[in-house]
N, C-alpha and C positions, 0 to 999 in steps of 0.2 A: 400631757396632754396622751390619752389615751382615746380610741375610739367606743370599745368595749371594755367594761368592768361588768365582771360578774361577781358576786358576792357567797360565798358558800364552794367550799372545794370536795364537798360529799362528791357521789359518784354523779348527780344530773351536772350539776356547775359545771364539770372537768370535762364530760364529755358537750357538753354547750360549748365550753370555750373551742376543743378539739373541733367541732363542726364550724366554730367561727372559723377560725383558722384555716381549714377547709376551703371553706365558700370564697373569703374576702385573704386568702394570702399575706397581702401585702398590710391590713389591717393591725392597730396599735390594742392586743388584749392582755388583761389584766385580771387575774384573779387575787383574790382577796379571802385568805379562811385564819377563823380566830386559831385554829388549834394549833399545836407544834406539827400535826403529823395529815396526811389526805386521809381522805374517809375516816373521820375519826369518829360518827356518832351513829346514825343511822344505819350508813351504807357498810362502817365495820364490825359493827354487831349483828347483823342478820345472818339466816341461817344456810346461805348461799347459796342457794337453789337457782336454777335459771330456770323461771315456769313455763308451762306450756301457754298459759292463759286461757282451758276450759272454763276458769270461774266466773267471768266477764260477761258484763251483758253485750251482745252480739251487737255491733257498730259505735261502742265504745271508743273512748279513747284509749281504752285499761287493755282491751279487750286486743284491738287493731294495734298497736304499739306494743305489747305485752309476745303476740304471737308470730309476727315480723322482728321485733328484738329477740326472741332466743333464736333465732335463725342469725341472726346478725351477731347475736353476743358470741357463738358457738364458733362462726367464720372469725373472730375477731384472733378469739383465743388461740385457732390451730394458724394465726398467720401470724402472731407471735411467740406462739411455742408456751400459753400459759394452761396449766394442765387444770382439765375437766373433764365431765364425764357423763357422758349421757345415759344414766343408768334407768332409767322411764321409773315412771312408781305406778300404783294400786291405790286407789281409792274406794273402800269399800264401805259396804253395809253390814254393821253387826245385830241387825233386830229385822223381821219382816219388815214391820211397818215403814222401815226407810227404802223398801226398791223404789218405791215410787220416785224419791229423793236424785236417788241413784240414777235412773231413767232419763228424769227434768235433765240433770248436768253430762247424760252420756250424751243427750240433744244439744245441748248448749254446745258441749264440743264438738258435735258435727256442722252444728249451724257458727260455728268459729272456723273453721275451716282445720280442725284440731284432728291427729293420725290418735283416734282412740279406738278403743276393742272393749264391748261385755265379754266378761270374763263370770264363771261359775265357780264356788267357793275350790271346788275341787282345782282349777286351774289357778287362783291364786293363791293357793299352798307349792302350786309347782315352782310360783314365782318368793312367795316368800314361805316357808314351811310353818311357821311357830303362830300367822294371824290366826284368828278365829273370825269367819263369817258366814254371812248366805250368800255372799254376790258382790260379782266385783267389778271396777272398772280398771281395764291398763293404759296410760298417757305412755304416747312412746318417748314423746322430745323431751318430755321434763331431765332435768340436769343437776350437776354441782360446781359450784366454782366456789376460788377464794376471790370476793370481789374487791377484797385489799390490796389483793395481785395486781386486778384489772388498772385498779385506778394508778396502782404506781406506773402502770403502762400507759394513762391516759394521761398522768402530765409528762412520760417522758416526752412523751410525742409535741405538745402543747410546748417544750422547750424546743424539742426542733423547730416548731412552724415559727419559733419568734415571741412566743406569747411568754410574761414575765407575769411570773407564779411568785406569790408572798403568802406565807405562812406564818402566825403569830399576830394576823394584823387582823385586828374588829372594829368593823363599821361602827361608829355610833351616833352617825349624823346624817345627812345627804341633804345637800342645799343648792339650790337652784344658782345659777352662775351664769345669766344671759341664754343662750340655747343650751351651755351645754348642764350638770351636774355635779357637783363637787361632792366626793365621800370621804368626813373626817373620819380619822382610822387612832387609834392609839399610836403608830409608825409614822403621824403626818396624814399629809393630805393631797386627793386624788381626783385632776380632775378630767371627767372623762363624758364621750357624745350622749354615748346609752350605757343605760345600767339593767343585768339584769340578776334579778333578783333567787336566789338560789337555795334558801339560807333554813330548808326544812325545820326542823324545830322553829325555829325565828323569822318563818316565811311571814308570816301576817306583821308580827313586828314592824318589820325590815320595810312591808310594802307601806305601812304608813308612817317611817319617817321618809318615804319615797312619797307621800302625797296621794296615793293609791289604796282604790278600798279591799281588802282581801276578801271580800263575800263574807268570812267565816272565821273560827276562829282555830288555833291548834290547841286541839289537849290530848296530854302527851300518858298514852298508856304503856306500861312497862308490861315486855312479856318478857315472862320468866321460864328459866326451861333447866331440868335436867339431862344428865350423861349418863348412859350405861358405863358400866367400870369394862376395862379391855376383855375381861375373861368371858360377860354376856354381850358382845359386841356381834358374835354367832345368830343374835337371835331376830338380824333387820339387814338385811341384804341390799334392799337398795332405799326407795321412800314410802312411807307407810303413813296414808291418809283415812281420816272418818268420812261420812258422807256431810258435809258444810249442815249446819241449819242457818235457813237462806233467811230466817227473821232475827239472827243475830248477824254481828256487823265482823265474827272471826270464826278461823277457818274451826276448831276445837283440837285438842289434842293430839297430836304425830307423833311418829318418828321422822325422823333427816339423817342419814346417814351425809355427813362432811369428806369433805374431800380429803383432809387429812385424815380418814379410815374413821376414826371416831364417829358418836353416834349420838343423837342430841335427842331428848323429849320432850313437846313442848311445844307452843307456850300458853302458860296461864298466864293471860290479859287482865290487869288492873289497871284502875287510875294510876298514873305518877305523880307525887305530889310535888314532881320539880319536872322540866321539861327535861334535864339530860339525868334525872333521876334515877338511877341502873342496879341504887339499891334500896330497899323498904324504906330504910332512913334516910333518905335523903328529899332534903324540904328543904323547898323555896318559898318564902311567906306572899310574895309578888306573883310569883308562878300560878301559886294554891290558890290565890284570891282571885284570879284572875277567869278558874274555873268554878268557883263556889259560886261568885256573882251573877253569872254567864245565865243565862236564862236557860239556853238549848243543852245546857249538861242536865240541868235537873229533870228537862223534858224526855233525852238521850236516858236516863238512867229508871224515868219510872216506866220508859217504854221497855226497859230490857230487865225489869229490878231481879227477877230469879236468877236470871241469864248470871247479871252481876252478883250475886250470893253466890253464886255456885263456883264462880272465880276469884270470889276473895278466901272461901272456905280451902280453896285447894293451895290459894299463895301462903296457907297460913298451916295447912295439913297437908305433910308428906303425903300420909296415909291415902288423904283424901285423890294426892294427886294421881297416886300410885292405883288407884282402882279405877282411875279415868284410862289409863294406858291399859288397867288388863281390858279390857273392852273389847280390845284391838289384839294383843300378845296375852294370853292368861297368864304364862309362865313367870313373866315379869314381876319380880319380889321388891319389898322396901330397900333389901341390902344394896340390887343390883344397881341402886342409882344411887348419883352423886351432884351436889346442884355446882353449880355452869352460869359461864355470864350470863348477863340477863342484856336486851334491845326494848327501844323506848320508841314504838310508832310517833310519828306526828299526824296524828288524824285531826281532818278538818271538821270542823260541826257547825251547821249554820245555828243560828238564832231559834229556829224550832224543834230544834232537836234531832233533826234531819245531817245522819252522817253524807257529807260528798263523798260519792263511792263510787268518782269517776276521776281523774287526772285533772287539776285545774290550774288555770294560766289565764293572766287578766294580766290586758294591757293597759299599762300609765304613758305619761309624757315623756316619750324617749326612754320606755322601759319598759319590762314584761319582768311578769312577780310570776314563780312557780307557787301556787298557795296551797297546791296539796298535792303530791307524789310521792306515796308510801306505797309500798307491795302493792304491784311488781316495779316500782323504778328501776331498781339496779340492773333487770333483766330488759327494763325497755328504755335503758338508758341512753343508746346511740340513737335509736328512733326518737324520743323527746329529745335531744339533742338535736336534731335534724329537723324538726316541729318547731322547736324554739326561733329555729334562723332563719325557716321556713315564713315565719311571723314578722317581721321585722318588717315594717311595713319601706313597701317599694320601690314609694314614689320619697322617700327621707335623701335631705341632700349628705346623712350621714351615710349611705352608701358610697354614695358618687368618693366624696371623702376616702372611705378606706378602701376604693380599689383603686385609687392612684396614690395615697402614700406611699 
């Protein structure tokens, strides 16, 4: 019998287990992950950026958790000797009509309590000599890290706390058993007093198994990247982002220096025809049918038709992808880029066609379901874990048992 069972071994599931072990050191805690390693999906295929929180609506979970998370993540890395670099980034306007949006973003950064600075095109060139722009913002707190290494440290800490970590264990069913719940898996059954669903790309399905309403459907978007060849890495010193279109849910193609010193360019964002579809050819009939028959998807597609078409073109045309990058760095040529691994973003979509633009955490019967935690969830993971633990009903008999065990 376990006190808490966490479904999902990505960075949010592991951070939650670690926070539980810290709050309730005598509780029996179980983490179930269907893959053979931790951080296999979203966490292990992201850009490795420690985000500042500049983009998010003031007062939102994303804004608060990301701002606080960027600090706590750096402190965690320092404490545990995990390689990271607070290199900062620049967000640049490449055309004069983008300057008003750049100013709005600067003000949002101030509203979110982030260290930001307006800089001229000349000052941008002092930081990133190869960028072409008409103005920019410098964001000082942005950094880079390998989140897989962070997750391995989380797992190590959970084990030291006495937690039970199970890989290759896929949850197939959730069944009530009196006041408890039984998780039926491919490795047998596990009974627990409380379930926390951090299943990422499958979080909506897992919520339904637990008889909870996820309030939205996960629609997978594949982020496709290229990588600069080693001899062209000099073109990028830190991180270079365009001014995002506030009406479009993605940030646009940008340059990211990774912690291993490689430089990734992208992402191009397209609908994935499989929830774990990292290749253009990946296809799953169930995943595809769920999206294509969901009214919310067609409403979203109609709203963003022009941008969506451009994303599809860039997906199949390297030349079009390169032209987007040349708006930031004109020197970049087609031969300077080679394909690299893609990621898949688990984005919750409402039936009315609106994207869930904040973290979505839902209470169930003796359960909590994290039904939307895309970027900046990795940056925010320590804060999300603490917030989930704080949402466990304090009057629950479970807590008395967990403390006494």
